[in-house]
N, C-alpha and C positions, 0 to 999 in steps of 0.2 A: 654521130646522129643517133639519139636514143630511139627515134621513130623506126629506124631500120634494125636496131638490135632488139628484136622481139621474139618471143617464143611462138607467136602465131606465124604460120608459114607465110613467106613473103608473097606468095601467089594469091593470098586471100585479101590483100589490101593494097591500096595505092598511096603514094605520098605526093602531096602537092605543096610546093613552096612558093609563096607569093611575097614579093618585096619591091622596093622602089629604087633599087640600085643594082649595078652589075659588078661582079668581082670574079676574076679568073679562078682563084682558089675555090671559092664557093660554087662557081659554075661547074668546075670539074668534079667536086664532091657530089653535087646533085646529080650530075650525069652518071657518075660511078654507081650511085645508089638506085638508078633507074627511076628517079622521081621526075614529076612534071614541074617545070620551072616557069613561073609567070612573073614578068617584070612590068610594073605599071608606074606611072608618075605619082606625084603626091596626091593621096586620097585619104578619106576617113577610114577608120577601122571597119565600119559597116560596109563601105564600098569594097575594100580589099576582101573581106569575107564573102561578100556576095559574088564577086568575080570567081574566087576559088571554088565556091560551092557550085556555081553554075557550070564549072569546068570539071567537076567530079562526076564519077559514075557509080560509086558505091551507095548502098542503102543507109549506111550509118556514118555520121561525121564525128571524128575525134579531133579536138583542137590542141595545138601546142604552141605557146609563145616561144619566140626565138631563144630566150635565155632560160627556159624551163626544161625539165627532163621527165621522161616517162619511165616507170619501172618496166623491167623486161617482160613482165607478164600482163601489162596493162591492156594491150589490144586483145590478147587471148581471153581475158575475163570479160571485156566489153562484148566481144564476138559471141561468147557463150550466153550472156544475158539476152542480147537482142535476138539471137538465133532461136532460142527456145521459147520465147514469149513475144508474139507479134504485137501485144498490147503495150509493151514497154516503149516509151518514146524518149526517155531521158535517163541518163546515168551520171552520177556525181560521186567522186571518190575523195577521201581525205588526202592531206598533203603533208610532206615533211619540208622544212625550210632549210635552205642552204645559202651560204654566202657567195661572194664573187669567185671564190676559189673552189666551190663545190663541196665545202665542208658543212656538215649539219650544224645548225645554229638554234639557239633558243630565241623565241619571240615572246612578246608580251601583249597586253591589251586584248582587243577583240579576237586577234588571231589565236592567241593561246586559249581563250575561252571557247572558241569554236572547236579547236582540236580536242581540248579536254572533255568537252561535252559529247563530242562524237565518239570518243573512245569509251566514255562512260555508258552511253545508251546503246552503242552498236548500230548496225544498219537498220534502215526502215524504208517503207514504201508509202508514197502519197499519191493521191489522185483527186480529181474534182468529183463532188463538191468537197472542198478542203475542210477538215475538221479543226476545231480549236486546238486540240492536242497536237495535231500535225503542224499547224501554223507555228506553235511554240517550238517544236523540234526544229523546224526549218530555220527560224530566226536564231536559235541558240547554236546551231551548227554551221551557219553561213552556207547552207547547201545550195544556194543559187549564185554563189560567187566563185571566182577563179576559173577562167575559161579553160585552162590546161587540165582541169579536173572533170571536164564535161564531155559527154558524148550525146548525140541526139539523132533521131531519124531524119534523113535528108528531106523527106516529103514535108515534114512539119515546117522546116525553114523555107523551103521553096514556096509554100503557100503564103508566106509572109515576107517574101524577099524584098518587096518595095519598101516595107517598113525598116527592114534591116539596113538597107542602103542609107537611110537617114540617121542611123546611129553613129554618133561621133566618139563615144566612149562607153566602156563597160558593156560589151555585148553579152556577157555571161548571164545576168538576170533576164535579158531578152530571151535567151534560149530556154530558160526554165519556165517563164510565164507563157511563152509560146506553146510549150508542151502542155501545160495545164489547160490552156484554152482549147487545145486540140482534143482534150479528154483522154489523153494517153497517160499511162502509169509512169511514175518517176521513182527510180531506184537510187537510194542513198547508201553508198558502200563505205564502211569505216576504214578500209585498208588504205594505206598510204601509197597510192599508185602514181603519184606525181611529186616531183621535187620542184618546189617554188623558190626561185632565186630572189633574194632580197638585197637590194643595193641602193646607192644614193640616187640613181636616176629613176628609180621606181616611184612614180608620182603618187601611188596609192599608199605609200608608207608615211602616214601622217604622224605616227608615234615615234619617228626617228628624226625629227626636224630640229634645226638649230633654234636658239632662243629668239631669233628675229621673227619667228613665226612662219605662217604659211606664205609661200611665195606667190607672185603673180601667175606663174605657170600652174601652180596648184589651184588657184582660183579659177583659172580657165578650165582645168580638169573638173572641178566641182560644177561649173556652169554647164559643161557638156554632159556630165553625169546626170544632172538634174533634167536636162532636156531628154535624155534617154528614157527616164521614167515617165515623162510627159507623153512621149511617143507611144510607150507601151500602154498607157492608160487609154489613149485614143484608139489604139489597135484593138483593145479589148472592150471598147465602150458598148458594143452591140452583140457580144457573143454570150451573154449570160454568165460571166465569170462569178464564182461564188463570193459571198460577202467577205469571208476570211482571206481569200486570195487577194481580193481588191484592197483589203485593209493593210496587208503586208506592203503592197505597192505604194499605197498612200503614206504609210509610215516612212518608208525609205525616201519618198519624195519630200515629205515634210522635213526629215532630218537633214537632207542635203540643202534644202532651201534655207533652213536655219543657219547651218554652217556657212553657207555662202554669204548670207546677209550680214552676219556678225563679223566676218573677216574682210568683206569688201566695203563695209559701211554702207550697205545698200538700203538700210532701214534705220529709223530713229530708235532710240533706246525703248520708248514706250511701245512702239510697234513690234520690236523684237520680243518684249515680255508678253504681249498679247498673243503673238504667234506661237510662243512656247507652250502656252496653255492649250492651244488648238490641237497639239499633239495627243491630248487625252482622248480624242475621237478614235484613235487608231491603236489603242492599247490592248496587248495581250499580257499574260503574266511575264512573258519573256522580255517585254519592252517597258514594263512599269518602272523598274529602277533606272534604266537609262533615261526615261522621260523625266523622272524627278531630278536627275542630275542636270538635264538641259534647263529645266525651270530654274534650278538653283543658280546655274551659270548665267542665266539671263537676268536674274535679280542682282547678282554681283556685278554684271556688266553695266546695269543701270547706275551703280555707284562708282565703279572704276572699270573703264573699258579695257585697260591693260590686263587686270586680274580676271575680268570676265571672259576675255578671249582665251586665257590659259585654262580656266575651268571648263569653258565650253568645248574647247578642243579635246580635253581629256574625257569629257562626258560623252562625246560622239565618236571618238576613235580609240580611246584608251581602255 
């Protein structure tokens, strides 16, 4: 367990493991590490997180998916940041990608662009009201994605726990935008303090799919992901979120709606083309080229649905 193999003294943090099954080997390992074990029935990711958070006692939450790993100094660095500055509400670090055997692997598409840009510009800090330059940095680095890269003050989540319970997919952007709405500072760290495992069952890996295209399981993922952003927009409807922060959320929502419509045949070809142009409302310099690719994919889709889907998938995930 990488969560227990940390340079931060074990007395300074707790480990909570929540799952929907029992296993003697895992139970013994959790007990040996002095971790809190919670077993629940089938629930959504938001419900699982809410239960674990409400059972925690620490001031800062650090998340770890069951197949990811933390660098040995991850918790020490998080502790240092949050301890010395009470205005910090959110922390996000860069990642290294590993395969099913734990070996480092090369990635492509948006993941490679995120990491390359993070290493190019280094760390940065953002807070509300969000500046245009900060919005571009956030989009280009993917600094509100990958839950295993995120740490957040517990009070921020508790104040929005009822919204979190309704999240079915992708709670990572929920944590980031909750922090912005709380007017706390967000730290983006370029160090690779998380190892993200990429494998066939990882439904977010759209760039490693067979020629048959996106599966029904992935369509379900997109629908739930879309609802996640709809919930976040409702959560922030009355709190005075800045124009640029709201534009990022609307851009992500628009992109998911487009991808879902074109792969589920949820809209006609003319409707998809019209919807693609609506993305121009949410443009930053970081989103301009991806938007043009979506428009081009929508035009091709109107001519050939097969080739349009291929181009559209590459435009939104590649």
